C-alpha positions as a Markdown table, in Angstrom:
| # | Residue | x | y | z |
|---|---|---|---|---|
| 1 | Met | 11.8 | 7.6 | -2.3 |
| 2 | Ser | 14.5 | 8.1 | -4.7 |
| 3 | Gly | 15.6 | 5.3 | -6.3 |
| 4 | Gly | 12.2 | 3.1 | -5.9 |
| 5 | Ile | 9.7 | 1.8 | -8.4 |
| 6 | Lys | 8.8 | 4.6 | -10.2 |
| 7 | Thr | 5.2 | 4.9 | -9.7 |
| 8 | Gly | 2.6 | 6.8 | -11.6 |
| 9 | Ile | -1.2 | 7.4 | -10.3 |
| 10 | Cys | -4.2 | 8.0 | -13.2 |
| 11 | Ser | -6.2 | 9.6 | -11.4 |
| 12 | Tyr | -6.4 | 12.3 | -8.3 |
| 13 | Gly | -10.0 | 12.5 | -6.9 |
| 14 | Met | -10.7 | 10.1 | -3.4 |
| 15 | Ser | -9.0 | 7.3 | -4.0 |
| 16 | Gly | -5.8 | 8.6 | -5.3 |
| 17 | Lys | -5.9 | 11.5 | -2.4 |
| 18 | Leu | -6.9 | 9.0 | 0.2 |
| 19 | Phe | -5.8 | 5.1 | -0.9 |
| 20 | His | -2.5 | 5.3 | -3.4 |
| 21 | Ala | -0.9 | 8.9 | -3.1 |
| 22 | Pro | -0.1 | 8.9 | 0.5 |
| 23 | Phe | 1.1 | 5.0 | 0.8 |
| 24 | Ile | 3.1 | 5.2 | -2.5 |
| 25 | His | 5.1 | 8.5 | -1.0 |
| 26 | Ala | 5.5 | 6.8 | 2.6 |
| 27 | His | 6.6 | 3.1 | 1.8 |
| 28 | Pro | 10.4 | 3.3 | 0.8 |
| 29 | Gly | 10.0 | 0.7 | -1.8 |
| 30 | Tyr | 8.5 | 3.7 | -4.1 |
| 31 | Glu | 8.9 | 7.0 | -5.7 |
| 32 | Leu | 5.3 | 8.9 | -6.3 |
| 33 | Thr | 6.7 | 10.1 | -9.7 |
| 34 | Ala | 3.7 | 11.0 | -11.8 |
| 35 | Ile | 0.1 | 12.1 | -11.0 |
| 36 | Val | -2.7 | 12.8 | -13.5 |
| 37 | Glu | -5.1 | 15.6 | -12.9 |
| 38 | Arg | -7.3 | 16.6 | -16.0 |
| 39 | His | -7.8 | 20.2 | -15.1 |
| 40 | Asn | -6.7 | 21.0 | -11.5 |
| 41 | Gln | -2.9 | 20.8 | -9.6 |
| 42 | Asp | -4.2 | 20.0 | -6.2 |
| 43 | Ser | -1.6 | 17.5 | -6.1 |
| 44 | Lys | 0.9 | 19.8 | -6.1 |
| 45 | Glu | 0.5 | 21.3 | -2.7 |
| 46 | Arg | 0.9 | 17.5 | -1.0 |
| 47 | Tyr | 3.7 | 15.9 | -3.3 |
| 48 | Pro | 5.5 | 18.8 | -5.5 |
| 49 | Asp | 8.2 | 16.9 | -6.8 |
| 50 | Ala | 5.9 | 14.5 | -8.6 |
| 51 | Lys | 5.1 | 15.3 | -12.2 |
| 52 | Leu | 2.0 | 16.5 | -13.3 |
| 53 | Tyr | -0.1 | 15.1 | -16.7 |
| 54 | Arg | -3.3 | 16.0 | -17.8 |
| 55 | Ser | -4.2 | 12.7 | -19.4 |
| 56 | Val | -3.6 | 9.0 | -19.0 |
| 57 | Ala | -1.9 | 8.7 | -22.7 |
| 58 | Glu | 0.5 | 11.3 | -21.6 |
| 59 | Leu | 1.5 | 9.1 | -18.2 |
| 60 | Cys | 2.1 | 5.8 | -19.9 |
| 61 | Ala | 4.1 | 8.0 | -22.1 |
| 62 | Asp | 6.4 | 8.4 | -19.5 |
| 63 | Lys | 9.2 | 6.3 | -19.8 |
| 64 | Glu | 10.7 | 6.3 | -16.3 |
| 65 | Leu | 7.2 | 4.7 | -14.9 |
| 66 | Arg | 7.5 | 1.2 | -14.1 |
| 67 | Leu | 4.2 | 0.8 | -12.2 |
| 68 | Ile | 0.7 | 2.6 | -12.7 |
| 69 | Val | -2.4 | 2.7 | -10.8 |
| 70 | Val | -5.5 | 2.7 | -13.0 |
| 71 | Asn | -7.5 | 4.3 | -10.3 |
| 72 | Thr | -10.4 | 6.2 | -12.5 |
| 73 | Pro | -13.9 | 5.6 | -12.7 |
| 74 | Thr | -14.7 | 1.8 | -13.9 |
| 75 | Tyr | -16.3 | 2.5 | -17.0 |
| 76 | Leu | -12.9 | 3.6 | -18.1 |
| 77 | His | -10.8 | 0.1 | -16.4 |
| 78 | Tyr | -10.6 | -1.7 | -19.7 |
| 79 | Glu | -9.5 | 1.4 | -22.2 |
| 80 | Gln | -7.0 | 2.3 | -19.8 |
| 81 | Ala | -5.7 | -0.7 | -18.7 |
| 82 | Lys | -5.0 | -1.8 | -22.2 |
| 83 | Met | -3.1 | 1.6 | -22.5 |
| 84 | Val | -1.2 | 1.1 | -19.3 |
| 85 | Leu | -0.4 | -2.5 | -20.6 |
| 86 | Glu | 0.5 | -1.7 | -24.3 |
| 87 | Ala | 2.9 | 0.8 | -23.0 |
| 88 | Gly | 4.6 | -1.9 | -21.6 |
| 89 | Lys | 4.2 | -1.0 | -17.5 |
| 90 | Asn | 3.1 | -3.1 | -14.6 |
| 91 | Met | -0.3 | -2.3 | -13.2 |
| 92 | Val | -2.4 | -1.8 | -9.6 |
| 93 | Ile | -5.8 | -2.0 | -10.8 |
| 94 | Glu | -9.1 | -0.1 | -8.6 |
| 95 | Lys | -11.4 | -2.7 | -8.2 |
| 96 | Pro | -13.6 | -3.8 | -10.1 |
| 97 | Phe | -11.0 | -5.3 | -12.5 |
| 98 | Ala | -13.3 | -4.2 | -15.5 |
| 99 | Val | -17.2 | -4.3 | -16.4 |
| 100 | Thr | -17.6 | -7.7 | -17.5 |
| 101 | Thr | -15.4 | -11.1 | -16.9 |
| 102 | Lys | -14.7 | -10.9 | -20.7 |
| 103 | Glu | -12.6 | -7.9 | -20.6 |
| 104 | Ala | -10.6 | -9.0 | -17.6 |
| 105 | Glu | -9.7 | -12.1 | -19.3 |
| 106 | Glu | -8.8 | -10.4 | -21.9 |
| 107 | Leu | -6.4 | -7.4 | -19.9 |
| 108 | Thr | -5.1 | -11.0 | -18.1 |
| 109 | Ala | -4.4 | -12.1 | -21.6 |
| 110 | Leu | -2.2 | -9.0 | -22.4 |
| 111 | Ala | -0.2 | -9.4 | -19.3 |
| 112 | Glu | 0.9 | -12.5 | -19.8 |
| 113 | Lys | 1.8 | -12.0 | -23.4 |
| 114 | Asn | 3.5 | -8.8 | -22.4 |
| 115 | Lys | 5.1 | -10.3 | -19.1 |
| 116 | Leu | 3.7 | -7.7 | -16.9 |
| 117 | Phe | 2.5 | -7.4 | -13.3 |
| 118 | Ile | -1.2 | -6.7 | -12.7 |
| 119 | Ser | -2.6 | -6.5 | -9.3 |
| 120 | Val | -6.3 | -5.7 | -8.4 |
| 121 | Tyr | -6.6 | -3.6 | -5.6 |
| 122 | Gln | -8.6 | -5.3 | -2.6 |
| 123 | Asn | -7.6 | -3.1 | 0.2 |
| 124 | Arg | -10.5 | -4.2 | 2.4 |
| 125 | Arg | -8.6 | -7.4 | 2.6 |
| 126 | Tyr | -6.7 | -5.1 | 5.5 |
| 127 | Asp | -9.3 | -4.2 | 7.2 |
| 128 | Gly | -8.6 | -4.8 | 11.3 |
| 129 | Asp | -12.5 | -6.2 | 11.4 |
| 130 | Phe | -12.4 | -8.5 | 8.3 |
| 131 | Arg | -9.0 | -9.9 | 9.9 |
| 132 | Ala | -10.7 | -10.4 | 13.3 |
| 133 | Val | -13.4 | -12.5 | 11.2 |
| 134 | Lys | -10.4 | -14.4 | 9.3 |
| 135 | Glu | -8.5 | -15.2 | 12.6 |
| 136 | Val | -11.9 | -16.5 | 14.5 |
| 137 | Leu | -12.4 | -19.2 | 11.4 |
| 138 | Gln | -8.6 | -20.2 | 11.1 |
| 139 | Gln | -8.9 | -20.8 | 14.9 |
| 140 | Gly | -11.5 | -22.8 | 14.2 |
| 141 | Trp | -13.5 | -21.9 | 17.1 |
| 142 | Leu | -17.1 | -21.6 | 15.4 |
| 143 | Gly | -16.8 | -25.3 | 14.3 |
| 144 | Glu | -18.0 | -26.5 | 10.6 |
| 145 | Ile | -19.4 | -23.0 | 9.3 |
| 146 | Arg | -23.2 | -23.2 | 8.1 |
| 147 | Glu | -24.5 | -20.0 | 7.8 |
| 148 | Ala | -22.6 | -16.2 | 7.1 |
| 149 | Glu | -23.9 | -13.2 | 6.5 |
| 150 | Ile | -21.5 | -9.7 | 5.1 |
| 151 | Arg | -23.2 | -6.6 | 4.6 |
| 152 | Tyr | -21.8 | -3.4 | 4.1 |
| 153 | Asp | -24.5 | -0.5 | 4.9 |
| 154 | Arg | -24.4 | 3.3 | 4.1 |
| 155 | Tyr | -26.8 | 5.8 | 5.0 |
| 156 | Arg | -27.0 | 8.2 | 2.0 |
| 157 | Pro | -30.7 | 8.7 | 0.9 |
| 158 | Ser | -30.2 | 11.1 | -2.5 |
| 159 | Tyr | -28.4 | 11.0 | -5.2 |
| 160 | Gly | -24.7 | 11.7 | -4.5 |
| 161 | Gly | -23.5 | 14.0 | -7.8 |
| 162 | Lys | -21.5 | 11.0 | -9.4 |
| 163 | Pro | -23.0 | 9.6 | -12.8 |
| 164 | His | -20.4 | 7.1 | -13.1 |
| 165 | Lys | -21.6 | 5.7 | -9.6 |
| 166 | Glu | -25.2 | 6.4 | -9.6 |
| 167 | Gly | -25.8 | 7.4 | -12.9 |
| 168 | Asp | -26.8 | 5.4 | -16.0 |
| 169 | Met | -23.4 | 4.8 | -17.1 |
| 170 | Arg | -21.5 | 1.4 | -18.0 |
| 171 | Gly | -19.9 | -0.2 | -14.8 |
| 172 | Ala | -22.4 | 2.3 | -12.5 |
| 173 | Gly | -24.4 | 0.9 | -9.6 |
| 174 | Ile | -24.1 | -0.6 | -6.3 |
| 175 | Ile | -23.3 | -4.2 | -7.6 |
| 176 | Tyr | -20.1 | -2.7 | -9.6 |
| 177 | Asp | -19.1 | -0.7 | -6.2 |
| 178 | Leu | -19.3 | -2.3 | -3.0 |
| 179 | Ser | -19.9 | -5.8 | -4.3 |
| 180 | Pro | -16.6 | -5.9 | -5.3 |
| 181 | His | -15.6 | -5.8 | -1.4 |
| 182 | Leu | -17.6 | -8.3 | -0.1 |
| 183 | Val | -17.3 | -11.1 | -2.7 |
| 184 | Asp | -13.8 | -10.9 | -2.5 |
| 185 | Gln | -14.0 | -11.0 | 1.1 |
| 186 | Ala | -16.4 | -14.4 | 1.1 |
| 187 | Ile | -14.5 | -15.7 | -1.2 |
| 188 | Gln | -11.3 | -15.3 | 0.8 |
| 189 | Leu | -13.2 | -16.7 | 3.8 |
| 190 | Phe | -15.3 | -19.4 | 2.4 |
| 191 | Gly | -13.8 | -20.4 | -1.5 |
| 192 | Phe | -15.5 | -20.1 | -4.8 |
| 193 | Pro | -19.5 | -20.8 | -4.5 |
| 194 | Lys | -21.1 | -23.4 | -6.5 |
| 195 | Ala | -24.2 | -21.0 | -7.7 |
| 196 | Leu | -25.6 | -17.8 | -6.4 |
| 197 | Phe | -29.1 | -16.0 | -6.2 |
| 198 | Ala | -29.2 | -12.2 | -6.5 |
| 199 | Asp | -31.7 | -9.5 | -5.7 |
| 200 | Leu | -30.8 | -6.1 | -7.0 |
| 201 | Val | -33.4 | -3.1 | -6.6 |
| 202 | Lys | -33.2 | 0.7 | -6.7 |
| 203 | Met | -34.6 | 2.1 | -3.3 |
| 204 | Arg | -33.9 | 5.6 | -3.8 |
| 205 | Asp | -36.0 | 8.1 | -6.6 |
| 206 | Asp | -33.4 | 9.9 | -7.8 |
| 207 | Val | -30.7 | 7.4 | -8.9 |
| 208 | Ala | -30.8 | 5.7 | -12.1 |
| 209 | Val | -29.5 | 2.2 | -11.4 |
| 210 | Pro | -29.9 | -0.3 | -8.3 |
| 211 | Asp | -28.4 | 0.7 | -5.0 |
| 212 | Tyr | -29.4 | -2.3 | -3.0 |
| 213 | Phe | -28.7 | -5.9 | -3.7 |
| 214 | Glu | -28.5 | -9.1 | -1.8 |
| 215 | Leu | -26.8 | -12.1 | -3.0 |
| 216 | Leu | -27.1 | -15.8 | -1.9 |
| 217 | Phe | -24.2 | -17.9 | -2.2 |
| 218 | Tyr | -24.4 | -21.5 | -2.5 |
| 219 | Tyr | -22.2 | -24.5 | -1.1 |
| 220 | Asp | -22.6 | -27.7 | -0.5 |
| 221 | Arg | -23.7 | -27.3 | 3.4 |
| 222 | Ser | -23.8 | -23.8 | 4.1 |
| 223 | Arg | -25.4 | -20.5 | 2.4 |
| 224 | Val | -23.5 | -17.1 | 2.8 |
| 225 | Arg | -25.2 | -13.5 | 2.1 |
| 226 | Leu | -23.8 | -10.3 | 0.9 |
| 227 | Lys | -25.7 | -7.4 | 1.5 |
| 228 | Ala | -25.4 | -3.8 | 0.8 |
| 229 | Thr | -27.5 | -0.9 | 0.9 |
| 230 | Cys | -27.3 | 3.2 | 0.8 |
| 231 | Ile | -30.5 | 3.7 | 3.4 |
| 232 | Ala | -29.3 | 2.3 | 6.3 |
| 233 | Arg | -29.1 | 5.0 | 9.1 |
| 234 | Glu | -28.7 | 2.4 | 11.3 |
| 235 | Ser | -26.2 | -0.6 | 10.8 |
| 236 | Thr | -26.1 | -3.8 | 12.3 |
| 237 | Tyr | -23.2 | -6.8 | 12.7 |
| 238 | Ala | -21.0 | -6.4 | 9.2 |
| 239 | Tyr | -20.2 | -9.9 | 9.6 |
| 240 | Thr | -22.4 | -12.6 | 11.2 |
| 241 | Ile | -21.1 | -16.1 | 11.4 |
| 242 | His | -22.4 | -19.2 | 12.6 |
| 243 | Gly | -21.0 | -22.3 | 12.8 |
| 244 | Met | -21.5 | -26.3 | 14.2 |
| 245 | Lys | -20.0 | -24.9 | 17.6 |
| 246 | Gly | -20.6 | -21.0 | 18.0 |
| 247 | Ser | -21.0 | -17.8 | 16.5 |
| 248 | Phe | -18.7 | -14.6 | 16.1 |
| 249 | Leu | -20.5 | -11.4 | 15.3 |
| 250 | Gln | -18.1 | -8.4 | 14.0 |
| 251 | Gln | -18.7 | -4.6 | 13.4 |
| 252 | Arg | -17.7 | -2.5 | 10.9 |
| 253 | Ser | -15.0 | -0.6 | 12.8 |
| 254 | Asp | -11.9 | -0.2 | 10.8 |
| 255 | Met | -10.8 | 3.4 | 11.0 |
| 256 | Gln | -8.5 | 3.8 | 8.4 |
| 257 | Glu | -10.7 | 5.7 | 5.8 |
| 258 | Gln | -11.6 | 8.4 | 8.3 |
| 259 | Gln | -7.9 | 8.5 | 9.5 |
| 260 | Leu | -6.8 | 9.6 | 5.7 |
| 261 | Gln | -9.6 | 12.0 | 5.4 |
| 262 | Ala | -8.3 | 13.7 | 8.4 |
| 263 | Gly | -4.8 | 13.9 | 6.9 |
| 264 | Thr | -3.1 | 11.4 | 9.0 |
| 265 | Lys | 0.0 | 9.8 | 7.3 |
| 266 | Pro | 0.0 | 6.4 | 7.0 |
| 267 | Ser | 3.5 | 4.0 | 7.3 |
| 268 | Leu | 4.2 | 0.6 | 7.7 |
| 269 | Glu | 4.3 | 0.6 | 11.4 |
| 270 | Ser | 0.9 | 0.6 | 13.1 |
| 271 | Trp | -1.0 | 4.0 | 12.1 |
| 272 | Cys | -4.2 | 3.6 | 12.6 |
| 273 | Pro | -6.0 | 3.4 | 16.4 |
| 274 | Ala | -7.7 | 1.1 | 17.5 |
| 275 | Pro | -11.9 | 0.8 | 18.1 |
| 276 | Ala | -12.9 | 3.0 | 20.6 |
| 277 | Ala | -14.7 | 0.2 | 22.3 |
| 278 | Thr | -15.5 | -3.4 | 21.8 |
| 279 | Asp | -16.6 | -4.3 | 18.3 |
| 280 | Gly | -17.1 | -8.2 | 18.2 |
| 281 | Leu | -19.0 | -10.9 | 20.4 |
| 282 | Leu | -17.7 | -14.7 | 20.6 |
| 283 | His | -20.2 | -16.9 | 21.6 |
| 284 | Thr | -18.8 | -20.5 | 21.1 |
| 285 | Glu | -17.4 | -23.7 | 22.8 |
| 286 | Ile | -13.3 | -24.2 | 23.3 |
| 287 | Asn | -11.8 | -27.4 | 24.8 |
| 288 | Gly | -15.3 | -27.7 | 26.4 |
| 289 | Glu | -15.9 | -24.5 | 27.8 |
| 290 | Val | -19.0 | -22.6 | 26.8 |
| 291 | Ile | -17.9 | -19.0 | 26.5 |
| 292 | Arg | -19.2 | -15.6 | 25.7 |
| 293 | Lys | -17.3 | -12.8 | 25.7 |
| 294 | Glu | -16.6 | -9.1 | 23.8 |
| 295 | Thr | -13.7 | -9.0 | 21.5 |
| 296 | Met | -11.8 | -5.9 | 20.0 |
| 297 | Ser | -10.4 | -5.9 | 16.5 |
| 298 | Thr | -6.8 | -5.1 | 16.1 |
| 299 | Pro | -5.8 | -1.6 | 13.9 |
| 300 | Gly | -5.6 | -3.2 | 10.2 |
| 301 | Asn | -2.8 | -1.3 | 7.4 |
| 302 | Tyr | -3.3 | -0.8 | 3.9 |
| 303 | Met | -0.1 | -0.2 | 4.0 |
| 304 | Gly | 0.3 | -4.0 | 3.7 |
| 305 | Tyr | -1.2 | -4.4 | 0.2 |
| 306 | Tyr | 1.3 | -1.8 | -1.0 |
| 307 | Asp | 4.3 | -3.7 | 0.8 |
| 308 | Asp | 2.9 | -7.0 | -0.6 |
| 309 | Val | 2.9 | -5.6 | -4.1 |
| 310 | Tyr | 6.4 | -4.2 | -3.6 |
| 311 | Lys | 7.6 | -7.5 | -2.4 |
| 312 | Ala | 6.1 | -9.0 | -5.5 |
| 313 | Leu | 7.8 | -6.6 | -7.9 |
| 314 | Thr | 11.3 | -7.4 | -6.3 |
| 315 | Gly | 10.9 | -10.8 | -6.5 |
| 316 | Gln | 10.3 | -11.7 | -2.5 |
| 317 | Gly | 6.8 | -12.8 | -2.6 |
| 318 | Pro | 3.7 | -13.6 | -4.6 |
| 319 | Asn | 1.0 | -11.3 | -6.0 |
| 320 | Pro | -1.2 | -10.2 | -3.0 |
| 321 | Val | -4.3 | -10.0 | -5.3 |
| 322 | Pro | -3.4 | -11.6 | -9.0 |
| 323 | Pro | -5.7 | -11.2 | -12.0 |
| 324 | Ala | -7.3 | -14.1 | -11.3 |
| 325 | Asp | -9.1 | -13.3 | -8.2 |
| 326 | Gly | -10.3 | -10.1 | -10.2 |
| 327 | Ile | -11.6 | -12.3 | -12.6 |
| 328 | Asn | -13.5 | -14.5 | -10.0 |
| 329 | Asn | -15.2 | -11.0 | -8.7 |
| 330 | Met | -16.3 | -10.4 | -12.5 |
| 331 | Arg | -17.7 | -14.1 | -12.8 |
| 332 | Ile | -19.9 | -13.3 | -9.6 |
| 333 | Ile | -20.9 | -9.9 | -10.9 |
| 334 | Asp | -21.6 | -11.3 | -14.3 |
| 335 | Ala | -23.9 | -14.0 | -12.9 |
| 336 | Ala | -26.2 | -11.6 | -10.5 |
| 337 | Leu | -26.6 | -9.8 | -13.1 |
| 338 | Glu | -28.1 | -12.5 | -15.0 |
| 339 | Ser | -29.7 | -14.1 | -12.0 |
| 340 | Met | -31.4 | -11.0 | -11.7 |
| 341 | Ala | -32.6 | -10.9 | -15.3 |
| 342 | Ser | -33.7 | -14.2 | -15.1 |
| 343 | Lys | -34.9 | -14.4 | -11.7 |
| 344 | Lys | -33.0 | -18.1 | -11.5 |
| 345 | Ile | -30.4 | -19.5 | -9.4 |
| 346 | Ile | -27.1 | -19.6 | -11.9 |
| 347 | Gln | -24.4 | -22.4 | -11.7 |
| 348 | Leu | -21.1 | -21.3 | -11.4 |
| 349 | Gln | -19.1 | -24.8 | -11.0 |
């Protein structure tokens, strides 16, 4: 949109093509002004009016830009986010916020000093399946929660060819790639844990870093497990929640990523189809009546994130994912690595 918030994207890899450019381009409050591609010019096919830059430094030097999306590999986040903030630009940054808590805190302090906006891109808050879980908990249908498990299963039995994700690089590994989603959702649902214990292991021979994790969060009277693996050819429920009155099981059924890969254009209105079949199971007691029924989630919409960012930048609402949320995520990752190294429970508060 001409006249919208002029926005630049630091990379046109998968995240740029699927999760950022289509939403910025389709939202009436933004203008997709510039995109960085170091060698190619693939973005010109879909976004011919966007400027093409060859480096993040060139992007940051564009005086027109008001917002920059840092969606490059994790090991570059701190360096490039600092560059963006020093150029006086507001920023959306992919998860994880940085590689360490210290880096995330330094970036937050720099943004506060320069009176700039940072939001951490946590799109999974806008998944239909997660929102189904959130709704059940908000309704109180399960009673006091005692146990929960959130998992992210993939089947990738061999090295995927990306050293910044599975090679021996800073910020590589499943604990940086997938745990930020699960950690963020757990904190959203149950609050920040009092302590944690972590188990990380390398299950595939051809990767350099752990490709499995299990995190156990300790609360006063409840426990929450977060698990991710790359060797689950057959997956199970992604969310398993047990309360004193009942249980809720929810599959990972959100179809937005698949729809985006197929070329579907997102919008502020509902654009992603609902699951093809029931994807949840609720077994509990409501008003004295025991019920056990299959449920179906409603479609999510990642446009909600960019709409919330727009409202925050224009003074109409809060930051959907403030830097403090990103810092808390990094605290968990740092503690998980410490727990794995020491084989001990790490106190968090």
